N, C-alpha and C positions, 0 to 999 in steps of 0.2 A: 423785046430785048430785056433780059433780067437784070435786076440789081443784085450785087454780090455783097452779102453781109458776113463778116468773119468775127465771131464772138468768142472763140476759144483763145484764151490768153497766151497759150504756148504755140499757137499756129504761126506758120510762115507762108507768105505769098510770094511766089517767084514766077518768072517767065520761062517757058520751055517752047521754043519755036513760036508758033502762032497761038499758043495757049497760056492761060493763067492757071497755075497749079497751087492748090492749097494743101499744105502738109502739116501734120501734127506728129512730131517726132520723125520716124522713118516712114510713116504711113501717108499715102496720098488720099485725101478725103474728098477732093473735088478737082475737076479739070474742065475748064470752060474755054471755048474758042474766044479769042480776044474780040472778034467781030460781033459776038453776041452779047457782050457786057456793056451796059449803058452807064452804070455808075458803081462805085465801090465804097463801102463803109466798113471801117475796122475799129476794133477796140484800140486804145492808145498803146497797149503793150504787144500788139501783133507786129511781127517782123515783116516789113514790106521791102523787097529788094529794090535797088536803084534802077534795075532794068525794067521792073514793073512800072515805077513812077515815070520813067522816060517814055515808055510805051503809052501810058495813059495821057501824058501831055501831048504826044504826037497825034493820038486818036481822039483828043478832046473828051476823055473819060474822067470825070471828076472823082477824086479820092477824098473822103471825109473821115475825120477821126472823132471818136466819141469816148466818153468814160465808160466804166463798167455799168453805170446806171443810166446811160443815154444822154449825158450832158455833152452838147456839141462843142468841140474845140476849134475846128477850122477845116479848110479844104484846100486842095491843090488842083489847079487846072491850067491848061496850056494857053498859049497866046491866041489860038484860033477861036477861043470862046469870047474874046474881047472885041466887041464891035463899038468903037469909040463914037461913031455917029449916032448909034442908038442911045448910048450913054448920055451924050449931049442933049438929045431930044428928051430923054427922061428927066434930066435936071430942069429943063424948061417947063415941062408939064407938071413937075412937082411944085413949081412956084406958081402954077395957075390955080388959084384958090377954088374957083367954081368947078373946074375939072376934077380936082382932088375930092371936093365935097360930094359930087355926083357919083364918082367911082366908089367912094367909101359907103355911100348909101346903098348901092347895089350889093357890095360885099356883106354888109351887116344884115341886110334883109335876107340874102341867100343863106347866111349862116343861121339866122333865127328860124327860118322855115325848115331847114334840115334838122335843127334841134327839135322842133315841134314834131316832125315826122317820126323821129326816134321815140319821143315820149308817147305819142299817140299809138304807135305800133305796140309798145309793151303795155300801155294802159288798157288796150282792148283785151289783152289776155289776163290781166290781173288788175282789176279796177281798184283804185285807192283814192279816197277823197282828197288827200293832200297833193297827189299828182294832178288830179283834175283842176284843183285850185291854181296850181302853178301854170298849167297850160292856159287857163283863162287869163291869168295875169300877163302872160307873154303875148297872147293874142290882142289884149287890150292896149299893149304898149306899141305894137307894130306900126299903127298909123302915124305915130310921132316921128318915126324914122324919116319919112318923106318930107316932113315939115321942118326938120332940123336946119339951123342956119349957120352952124359951125362944126368943124371936125371935133372939137372938144365936147360939144353937146352930143354928137353921135357916139363918141367914146363913152360918155356917161350912160346913154341908152344901152349900148352894147354891154356895159358892165352890169346893169340891172338885169338885162335879159339872161346873161350868163349865170348870175346868181340864182335866178328863178329856175333855170334849167338844171343846174347842178344840185340844187336842193331837191328837185323832183327826181333826178337821176339817182340820188342817194337812197331814195325810197324804192326804186325799181330793182336795183342790183340784189342778188341773192343774199340770204341771211349770212352774216359773217363778213360781208364786204360793204355793208352800209357805211356811208360817210355823209358829212354835213356840208362840206365846202371843198372847193378845188385847192389843193396844196401842192407846192413844188419847191425843189431846192431847199430842204429835202421833202419828198412826199411823206406824208405822215400815216398813211394807211395803204393796204394792198391795192385797192382800186386806183388810187392816185398814182401808185407806183406803175401800174399797167398803163395808165393814161400818159404818164411822163415818157416812158419808153416809146409808146406808140406815136406820140406827137413828135418825138425826135426822129423817128423813122420817116414820118410824113414830111417833116422839115427837110430832111436830106433828099427825098424824092423831088420835092418842089424846087429845092436849090439846084439840083442837077438839071431839071427841065429849064429853069431860068437861064442857067449858064449855057445850055445847049443852043438856045435861040439868041444868044449874044446880049442879053439884058444885064443891067447892073443890079445885083441882088440887094444892094443897100439903099436904093432909091425907091421909096414907096410913097403911099398917099395916106392911108388910114393910120398906120403906125408911124410914130415920130422918127425922123431921120436923126440918128445919133451914132456915136462911135460904138463899134463892136456889136452892131445890131443890123441884121439883114432884113430891113423893113419891108422890101417888096416880097420876100419869101413869106414873112409873117402875114402880110396882106392876103396873098394868094392861097395860103393854106387854111385860112379861117373857115371858108365855106365847106371844107372837106373834113374838118375835125370830127364832126358828129357821124356822117355817113360812112366814113372809113375807119377811124380809130375807135370811137365810142361804140359803134355797132359791133366791131370785131371783139372788143373787150367784153361786152355783154354776152356775145355769142359763146366765147370761150368759157365764161362762168356758167351760163345756163346749161351748156353741154358737159360741164364738169371736167373740161380738158385742163383747166387750171384750178387748183384748190389752194387752201391756206398753207399747205405744205410747200408750195412753190415760192414762199416769201421768207425773207430774213428781216426780223425786227432788230434794229441796232439803236444805239444812243442817239444817232443823228438822223434817224428816219426809218423807212420801211422800203425794202427793195426786193425785186424778183431774184430768185436763185438762178444759177447758170442754166438749169433745166427749164425753169420758167421762162427765161429770156428766149431760149431756143424755140419753145412752143409758140410764143407770141410772134417771133420773127418768121418762123416757117409757115404760120397760118395767114400771114399778111399778104 
């Protein structure tokens, strides 16, 4: 079942019988059976009819709103997605220190191994000593994950691993897209702009899956539970950042499907153009 992304600011999403219809002006650009749509993500300025929203709540199809640059604003979902018994169990498990610690260890280890897979794959094609050094640094740190005695200590290891990874990744990307660190809100360079939008897409997909099975998206283990933060979604997406988003962005650059012409540099950051967003979204 597909995810529906609507990125054209002048677009309108309406319901026509058993179909969702996307229009731009007088032109119908997409028509999908309601039964085939799993989740919907729209730019904040897209017009979504009340009939669509009602249908989505009836069929438990989450609708999420994002900014032009992928910043998540919020989602709408129906009552059928709320399983209060699961929520109560989640809160109990979130207060179980040992359970949260062990789950977090699994998440961080899986994330690190996927990051290493990406680095090794590209390092075989274009050997660079600085990348080899960061791979060695990451491998040396992995055993400490299993011996961590607190969530905060694990977060510290995860931060160090991510720093090593992004430093190596910055050396792997094609010339013109090199970067030294992960930046967001705003992204300061083209590759970070791609990652930011890609991670927002991944966030929306995981959020939709979490809500479909009746879990509470704000009750997690590795990420701190706080206001305005879907901690469980952040937990679950960590493992998939590298193999899904990072790999996609690298592929688009190496195949020259996205070039520097697909970015706008402004005073407050660097962002994909409308055409660049379409390429990234349609290839995902």
